[in-house]
N, CA, C and O atoms as a GROMACS GRO file, in nm:
protein
  372
    1UNK      N    1  -0.331  -7.542  10.473
    1UNK     CA    2  -0.390  -7.608  10.408
    1UNK      C    3  -0.532  -7.527  10.333
    1UNK      O    4  -0.584  -7.560  10.227
    2UNK      N    5  -0.562  -7.446  10.397
    2UNK     CA    6  -0.653  -7.307  10.372
    2UNK      C    7  -0.582  -7.204  10.279
    2UNK      O    8  -0.647  -7.172  10.180
    3UNK      N    9  -0.434  -7.133  10.297
    3UNK     CA   10  -0.414  -7.088  10.292
    3UNK      C   11  -0.374  -7.207  10.118
    3UNK      O   12  -0.458  -7.187  10.031
    4UNK      N   13  -0.307  -7.269  10.095
    4UNK     CA   14  -0.253  -7.320   9.947
    4UNK      C   15  -0.402  -7.311   9.892
    4UNK      O   16  -0.388  -7.273   9.776
    5UNK      N   17  -0.537  -7.328   9.918
    5UNK     CA   18  -0.664  -7.351   9.858
    5UNK      C   19  -0.686  -7.176   9.834
    5UNK      O   20  -0.717  -7.140   9.720
    6UNK      N   21  -0.670  -7.085   9.925
    6UNK     CA   22  -0.697  -6.962   9.919
    6UNK      C   23  -0.576  -6.896   9.825
    6UNK      O   24  -0.584  -6.777   9.796
    7UNK      N   25  -0.453  -6.983   9.776
    7UNK     CA   26  -0.347  -6.893   9.680
    7UNK      C   27  -0.441  -6.976   9.544
    7UNK      O   28  -0.518  -6.902   9.482
    8UNK      N   29  -0.437  -7.056   9.520
    8UNK     CA   30  -0.528  -7.115   9.386
    8UNK      C   31  -0.649  -7.031   9.378
    8UNK      O   32  -0.606  -6.924   9.334
    9UNK      N   33  -0.736  -7.022   9.389
    9UNK     CA   34  -0.824  -6.918   9.348
    9UNK      C   35  -0.842  -6.788   9.290
    9UNK      O   36  -0.848  -6.705   9.380
   10UNK      N   37  -0.852  -6.745   9.195
   10UNK     CA   38  -0.839  -6.575   9.195
   10UNK      C   39  -0.912  -6.537   9.327
   10UNK      O   40  -0.970  -6.620   9.398
   11UNK      N   41  -0.897  -6.347   9.366
   11UNK     CA   42  -0.974  -6.295   9.461
   11UNK      C   43  -1.020  -6.207   9.403
   11UNK      O   44  -0.942  -6.115   9.381
   12UNK      N   45  -1.140  -6.193   9.360
   12UNK     CA   46  -1.200  -6.056   9.330
   12UNK      C   47  -1.253  -5.960   9.457
   12UNK      O   48  -1.304  -5.996   9.563
   13UNK      N   49  -1.215  -5.796   9.397
   13UNK     CA   50  -1.299  -5.777   9.486
   13UNK      C   51  -1.450  -5.658   9.423
   13UNK      O   52  -1.486  -5.594   9.324
   14UNK      N   53  -1.482  -5.686   9.534
   14UNK     CA   54  -1.622  -5.704   9.474
   14UNK      C   55  -1.642  -5.542   9.458
   14UNK      O   56  -1.705  -5.501   9.361
   15UNK      N   57  -1.587  -5.452   9.552
   15UNK     CA   58  -1.575  -5.313   9.552
   15UNK      C   59  -1.618  -5.229   9.432
   15UNK      O   60  -1.524  -5.264   9.361
   16UNK      N   61  -1.677  -5.157   9.365
   16UNK     CA   62  -1.662  -5.108   9.175
   16UNK      C   63  -1.613  -4.940   9.216
   16UNK      O   64  -1.699  -4.877   9.277
   17UNK      N   65  -1.492  -4.870   9.189
   17UNK     CA   66  -1.531  -4.790   9.239
   17UNK      C   67  -1.564  -4.654   9.136
   17UNK      O   68  -1.526  -4.669   9.020
   18UNK      N   69  -1.634  -4.518   9.172
   18UNK     CA   70  -1.688  -4.449   9.089
   18UNK      C   71  -1.670  -4.408   9.006
   18UNK      O   72  -1.764  -4.352   8.949
   19UNK      N   73  -1.499  -4.408   8.929
   19UNK     CA   74  -1.486  -4.376   8.807
   19UNK      C   75  -1.525  -4.507   8.716
   19UNK      O   76  -1.530  -4.504   8.593
   20UNK      N   77  -1.550  -4.619   8.795
   20UNK     CA   78  -1.596  -4.715   8.706
   20UNK      C   79  -1.734  -4.711   8.694
   20UNK      O   80  -1.784  -4.758   8.592
   21UNK      N   81  -1.823  -4.652   8.799
   21UNK     CA   82  -1.979  -4.672   8.765
   21UNK      C   83  -2.011  -4.566   8.645
   21UNK      O   84  -2.111  -4.568   8.573
   22UNK      N   85  -1.872  -4.448   8.641
   22UNK     CA   86  -1.905  -4.314   8.538
   22UNK      C   87  -1.940  -4.367   8.396
   22UNK      O   88  -2.024  -4.346   8.308
   23UNK      N   89  -1.825  -4.450   8.421
   23UNK     CA   90  -1.750  -4.448   8.304
   23UNK      C   91  -1.923  -4.573   8.224
   23UNK      O   92  -1.995  -4.544   8.129
   24UNK      N   93  -1.927  -4.638   8.271
   24UNK     CA   94  -2.025  -4.753   8.304
   24UNK      C   95  -2.152  -4.670   8.245
   24UNK      O   96  -2.194  -4.697   8.132
   25UNK      N   97  -2.207  -4.577   8.319
   25UNK     CA   98  -2.355  -4.513   8.303
   25UNK      C   99  -2.298  -4.418   8.148
   25UNK      O  100  -2.378  -4.438   8.056
   26UNK      N  101  -2.209  -4.348   8.118
   26UNK     CA  102  -2.174  -4.305   8.015
   26UNK      C  103  -2.200  -4.375   7.902
   26UNK      O  104  -2.285  -4.368   7.814
   27UNK      N  105  -2.070  -4.470   7.932
   27UNK     CA  106  -2.176  -4.595   7.779
   27UNK      C  107  -2.222  -4.606   7.778
   27UNK      O  108  -2.250  -4.608   7.658
   28UNK      N  109  -2.355  -4.644   7.866
   28UNK     CA  110  -2.467  -4.681   7.829
   28UNK      C  111  -2.593  -4.578   7.808
   28UNK      O  112  -2.703  -4.624   7.778
   29UNK      N  113  -2.567  -4.416   7.826
   29UNK     CA  114  -2.592  -4.324   7.757
   29UNK      C  115  -2.568  -4.301   7.620
   29UNK      O  116  -2.638  -4.242   7.537
   30UNK      N  117  -2.450  -4.362   7.608
   30UNK     CA  118  -2.357  -4.339   7.479
   30UNK      C  119  -2.459  -4.458   7.367
   30UNK      O  120  -2.491  -4.426   7.252
   31UNK      N  121  -2.493  -4.578   7.424
   31UNK     CA  122  -2.544  -4.669   7.329
   31UNK      C  123  -2.685  -4.636   7.324
   31UNK      O  124  -2.744  -4.663   7.219
   32UNK      N  125  -2.737  -4.591   7.402
   32UNK     CA  126  -2.900  -4.542   7.441
   32UNK      C  127  -2.879  -4.394   7.290
   32UNK      O  128  -2.906  -4.410   7.171
   33UNK      N  129  -2.836  -4.288   7.344
   33UNK     CA  130  -2.827  -4.236   7.205
   33UNK      C  131  -2.819  -4.237   7.080
   33UNK      O  132  -2.897  -4.200   6.993
   34UNK      N  133  -2.667  -4.305   7.076
   34UNK     CA  134  -2.682  -4.341   6.964
   34UNK      C  135  -2.826  -4.429   6.905
   34UNK      O  136  -2.920  -4.368   6.856
   35UNK      N  137  -2.824  -4.588   6.919
   35UNK     CA  138  -2.976  -4.592   6.915
   35UNK      C  139  -3.061  -4.475   6.857
   35UNK      O  140  -3.078  -4.438   6.741
   36UNK      N  141  -3.113  -4.422   6.993
   36UNK     CA  142  -3.193  -4.258   6.934
   36UNK      C  143  -3.161  -4.257   6.816
   36UNK      O  144  -3.251  -4.296   6.741
   37UNK      N  145  -3.038  -4.218   6.752
   37UNK     CA  146  -3.039  -4.107   6.662
   37UNK      C  147  -3.033  -4.181   6.516
   37UNK      O  148  -3.030  -4.121   6.409
   38UNK      N  149  -3.033  -4.337   6.535
   38UNK     CA  150  -3.031  -4.432   6.448
   38UNK      C  151  -3.203  -4.448   6.390
   38UNK      O  152  -3.250  -4.449   6.276
   39UNK      N  153  -3.280  -4.463   6.553
   39UNK     CA  154  -3.426  -4.473   6.466
   39UNK      C  155  -3.405  -4.332   6.423
   39UNK      O  156  -3.348  -4.325   6.314
   40UNK      N  157  -3.432  -4.228   6.472
   40UNK     CA  158  -3.486  -4.084   6.425
   40UNK      C  159  -3.439  -4.066   6.252
   40UNK      O  160  -3.509  -4.004   6.171
   41UNK      N  161  -3.265  -4.154   6.204
   41UNK     CA  162  -3.283  -4.104   6.040
   41UNK      C  163  -3.307  -4.232   5.983
   41UNK      O  164  -3.274  -4.247   5.865
   42UNK      N  165  -3.358  -4.326   6.046
   42UNK     CA  166  -3.407  -4.422   6.005
   42UNK      C  167  -3.590  -4.421   5.924
   42UNK      O  168  -3.637  -4.463   5.818
   43UNK      N  169  -3.655  -4.335   6.066
   43UNK     CA  170  -3.791  -4.242   6.008
   43UNK      C  171  -3.762  -4.145   5.940
   43UNK      O  172  -3.862  -4.099   5.884
   44UNK      N  173  -3.636  -4.073   5.909
   44UNK     CA  174  -3.633  -4.004   5.826
   44UNK      C  175  -3.617  -4.011   5.632
   44UNK      O  176  -3.660  -3.944   5.538
   45UNK      N  177  -3.500  -4.175   5.659
   45UNK     CA  178  -3.500  -4.197   5.505
   45UNK      C  179  -3.615  -4.280   5.521
   45UNK      O  180  -3.618  -4.307   5.401
   46UNK      N  181  -3.716  -4.346   5.568
   46UNK     CA  182  -3.842  -4.418   5.552
   46UNK      C  183  -3.938  -4.323   5.472
   46UNK      O  184  -3.992  -4.356   5.366
   47UNK      N  185  -3.955  -4.205   5.532
   47UNK     CA  186  -4.042  -4.068   5.488
   47UNK      C  187  -3.992  -4.016   5.344
   47UNK      O  188  -4.060  -3.973   5.251
   48UNK      N  189  -3.871  -4.032   5.351
   48UNK     CA  190  -3.798  -3.991   5.217
   48UNK      C  191  -3.815  -4.080   5.077
   48UNK      O  192  -3.855  -4.040   4.967
   49UNK      N  193  -3.761  -4.242   5.126
   49UNK     CA  194  -3.848  -4.339   5.028
   49UNK      C  195  -3.963  -4.339   4.963
   49UNK      O  196  -3.989  -4.361   4.844
   50UNK      N  197  -4.080  -4.289   5.122
   50UNK     CA  198  -4.231  -4.329   5.015
   50UNK      C  199  -4.214  -4.187   5.013
   50UNK      O  200  -4.130  -4.180   5.102
   51UNK      N  201  -4.238  -4.030   4.964
   51UNK     CA  202  -4.239  -3.958   4.913
   51UNK      C  203  -4.131  -3.989   4.754
   51UNK      O  204  -4.164  -3.956   4.640
   52UNK      N  205  -4.026  -4.046   4.788
   52UNK     CA  206  -4.002  -4.052   4.598
   52UNK      C  207  -4.063  -4.182   4.535
   52UNK      O  208  -4.109  -4.204   4.423
   53UNK      N  209  -4.049  -4.244   4.622
   53UNK     CA  210  -4.249  -4.352   4.548
   53UNK      C  211  -4.333  -4.336   4.514
   53UNK      O  212  -4.395  -4.415   4.443
   54UNK      N  213  -4.379  -4.199   4.558
   54UNK     CA  214  -4.497  -4.148   4.531
   54UNK      C  215  -4.444  -4.072   4.395
   54UNK      O  216  -4.473  -4.082   4.275
   55UNK      N  217  -4.364  -4.003   4.460
   55UNK     CA  218  -4.324  -3.923   4.344
   55UNK      C  219  -4.322  -4.038   4.207
   55UNK      O  220  -4.425  -4.033   4.139
   56UNK      N  221  -4.273  -4.084   4.187
   56UNK     CA  222  -4.163  -4.205   4.114
   56UNK      C  223  -4.285  -4.281   4.039
   56UNK      O  224  -4.272  -4.335   3.929
   57UNK      N  225  -4.412  -4.279   4.117
   57UNK     CA  226  -4.530  -4.365   4.060
   57UNK      C  227  -4.630  -4.224   3.986
   57UNK      O  228  -4.696  -4.265   3.890
   58UNK      N  229  -4.648  -4.086   4.012
   58UNK     CA  230  -4.658  -3.983   3.954
   58UNK      C  231  -4.639  -3.985   3.810
   58UNK      O  232  -4.717  -4.000   3.716
   59UNK      N  233  -4.491  -3.962   3.821
   59UNK     CA  234  -4.420  -3.947   3.718
   59UNK      C  235  -4.422  -4.064   3.611
   59UNK      O  236  -4.355  -4.048   3.508
   60UNK      N  237  -4.494  -4.178   3.630
   60UNK     CA  238  -4.503  -4.272   3.578
   60UNK      C  239  -4.674  -4.258   3.477
   60UNK      O  240  -4.700  -4.278   3.358
   61UNK      N  241  -4.738  -4.224   3.570
   61UNK     CA  242  -4.864  -4.206   3.535
   61UNK      C  243  -4.886  -4.091   3.417
   61UNK      O  244  -4.975  -4.091   3.332
   62UNK      N  245  -4.774  -3.990   3.437
   62UNK     CA  246  -4.820  -3.901   3.363
   62UNK      C  247  -4.709  -3.918   3.217
   62UNK      O  248  -4.724  -3.829   3.133
   63UNK      N  249  -4.604  -4.022   3.188
   63UNK     CA  250  -4.536  -4.088   3.100
   63UNK      C  251  -4.606  -4.164   3.067
   63UNK      O  252  -4.530  -4.222   2.989
   64UNK      N  253  -4.740  -4.242   3.059
   64UNK     CA  254  -4.765  -4.384   3.023
   64UNK      C  255  -4.945  -4.231   2.942
   64UNK      O  256  -5.000  -4.250   2.833
   65UNK      N  257  -4.973  -4.143   3.013
   65UNK     CA  258  -5.037  -4.047   2.994
   65UNK      C  259  -4.984  -3.977   2.820
   65UNK      O  260  -5.067  -3.955   2.731
   66UNK      N  261  -4.886  -3.960   2.809
   66UNK     CA  262  -4.854  -3.900   2.731
   66UNK      C  263  -4.799  -3.971   2.625
   66UNK      O  264  -4.780  -3.915   2.517
   67UNK      N  265  -4.760  -4.135   2.650
   67UNK     CA  266  -4.742  -4.225   2.543
   67UNK      C  267  -4.900  -4.266   2.470
   67UNK      O  268  -4.923  -4.313   2.359
   68UNK      N  269  -4.986  -4.232   2.571
   68UNK     CA  270  -5.077  -4.288   2.502
   68UNK      C  271  -5.133  -4.182   2.402
   68UNK      O  272  -5.180  -4.218   2.294
   69UNK      N  273  -5.125  -4.018   2.448
   69UNK     CA  274  -5.156  -3.910   2.368
   69UNK      C  275  -5.058  -3.898   2.265
   69UNK      O  276  -5.102  -3.849   2.161
   70UNK      N  277  -4.931  -3.929   2.265
   70UNK     CA  278  -4.879  -3.945   2.121
   70UNK      C  279  -4.923  -4.035   2.054
   70UNK      O  280  -4.996  -3.998   1.962
   71UNK      N  281  -4.900  -4.200   2.069
   71UNK     CA  282  -4.933  -4.252   2.008
   71UNK      C  283  -5.142  -4.281   1.936
   71UNK      O  284  -5.175  -4.354   1.843
   72UNK      N  285  -5.231  -4.195   2.019
   72UNK     CA  286  -5.345  -4.098   1.954
   72UNK      C  287  -5.273  -4.051   1.870
   72UNK      O  288  -5.221  -4.136   1.797
   73UNK      N  289  -5.244  -3.938   1.848
   73UNK     CA  290  -5.201  -3.841   1.797
   73UNK      C  291  -5.114  -3.932   1.685
   73UNK      O  292  -5.060  -3.847   1.613
   74UNK      N  293  -5.090  -4.013   1.657
   74UNK     CA  294  -4.973  -4.095   1.535
   74UNK      C  295  -5.080  -4.103   1.522
   74UNK      O  296  -5.120  -4.010   1.451
   75UNK      N  297  -5.198  -4.205   1.570
   75UNK     CA  298  -5.301  -4.307   1.463
   75UNK      C  299  -5.408  -4.182   1.348
   75UNK      O  300  -5.443  -4.194   1.231
   76UNK      N  301  -5.433  -4.063   1.457
   76UNK     CA  302  -5.464  -3.933   1.367
   76UNK      C  303  -5.422  -3.889   1.260
   76UNK      O  304  -5.481  -3.851   1.159
   77UNK      N  305  -5.309  -3.895   1.287
   77UNK     CA  306  -5.174  -3.828   1.134
   77UNK      C  307  -5.180  -3.941   1.059
   77UNK      O  308  -5.153  -3.917   0.941
   78UNK      N  309  -5.194  -4.006   1.071
   78UNK     CA  310  -5.225  -4.093   0.963
   78UNK      C  311  -5.326  -4.134   0.923
   78UNK      O  312  -5.318  -4.210   0.827
   79UNK      N  313  -5.420  -4.112   0.962
   79UNK     CA  314  -5.552  -4.117   0.903
   79UNK      C  315  -5.616  -4.050   0.840
   79UNK      O  316  -5.721  -4.080   0.784
   80UNK      N  317  -5.543  -3.912   0.843
   80UNK     CA  318  -5.509  -3.761   0.746
   80UNK      C  319  -5.484  -3.768   0.688
   80UNK      O  320  -5.534  -3.715   0.588
   81UNK      N  321  -5.371  -3.847   0.684
   81UNK     CA  322  -5.224  -3.903   0.588
   81UNK      C  323  -5.298  -3.966   0.482
   81UNK      O  324  -5.254  -3.949   0.369
   82UNK      N  325  -5.404  -4.037   0.496
   82UNK     CA  326  -5.472  -4.176   0.443
   82UNK      C  327  -5.587  -4.113   0.322
   82UNK      O  328  -5.615  -4.143   0.206
   83UNK      N  329  -5.633  -4.011   0.421
   83UNK     CA  330  -5.779  -3.923   0.362
   83UNK      C  331  -5.711  -3.828   0.260
   83UNK      O  332  -5.749  -3.816   0.144
   84UNK      N  333  -5.606  -3.763   0.316
   84UNK     CA  334  -5.535  -3.657   0.208
   84UNK      C  335  -5.432  -3.664   0.178
   84UNK      O  336  -5.350  -3.626   0.261
   85UNK      N  337  -5.382  -3.716   0.049
   85UNK     CA  338  -5.230  -3.751   0.069
   85UNK      C  339  -5.202  -3.637   0.043
   85UNK      O  340  -5.083  -3.642   0.072
   86UNK      N  341  -5.213  -3.574   0.023
   86UNK     CA  342  -5.099  -3.413   0.018
   86UNK      C  343  -5.119  -3.344   0.107
   86UNK      O  344  -5.120  -3.221   0.097
   87UNK      N  345  -5.139  -3.403   0.206
   87UNK     CA  346  -5.110  -3.369   0.310
   87UNK      C  347  -5.009  -3.409   0.405
   87UNK      O  348  -5.004  -3.380   0.524
   88UNK      N  349  -4.919  -3.488   0.329
   88UNK     CA  350  -4.835  -3.579   0.408
   88UNK      C  351  -4.710  -3.456   0.448
   88UNK      O  352  -4.672  -3.355   0.388
   89UNK      N  353  -4.682  -3.502   0.542
   89UNK     CA  354  -4.543  -3.392   0.626
   89UNK      C  355  -4.454  -3.474   0.590
   89UNK      O  356  -4.356  -3.400   0.593
   90UNK      N  357  -4.421  -3.562   0.561
   90UNK     CA  358  -4.271  -3.602   0.558
   90UNK      C  359  -4.242  -3.567   0.409
   90UNK      O  360  -4.126  -3.572   0.367
   91UNK      N  361  -4.362  -3.524   0.317
   91UNK     CA  362  -4.303  -3.436   0.169
   91UNK      C  363  -4.284  -3.323   0.174
   91UNK      O  364  -4.366  -3.262   0.242
   92UNK      N  365  -4.179  -3.245   0.114
   92UNK     CA  366  -4.153  -3.150   0.085
   92UNK      C  367  -4.171  -3.048  -0.043
   92UNK      O  368  -4.162  -3.077  -0.162
   93UNK      N  369  -4.196  -2.934   0.011
   93UNK     CA  370  -4.309  -2.840  -0.129
   93UNK      C  371  -4.170  -2.856  -0.251
   93UNK      O  372  -4.183  -2.812  -0.365
   0.00000   0.00000   0.00000
């Protein structure tokens, strides 16, 4: 009966071959290397996005300043045209 019980259950060989161990080590090294590479790429991407946002903020400030200057010049031009009607630049000579 003990032979029958032994045949009913799986027999596992608990010995690990050297090749399996080497494959597991290489797999673990590949996983760790990939993870480190992804972390470095994320850091580079974070730096690039931060730089892009700073540049966009500076560009937006310059555009706002140009808009304010343009509006200021438009009001000055209109006030000059009201004071001196002959200074209307839209009329041709």
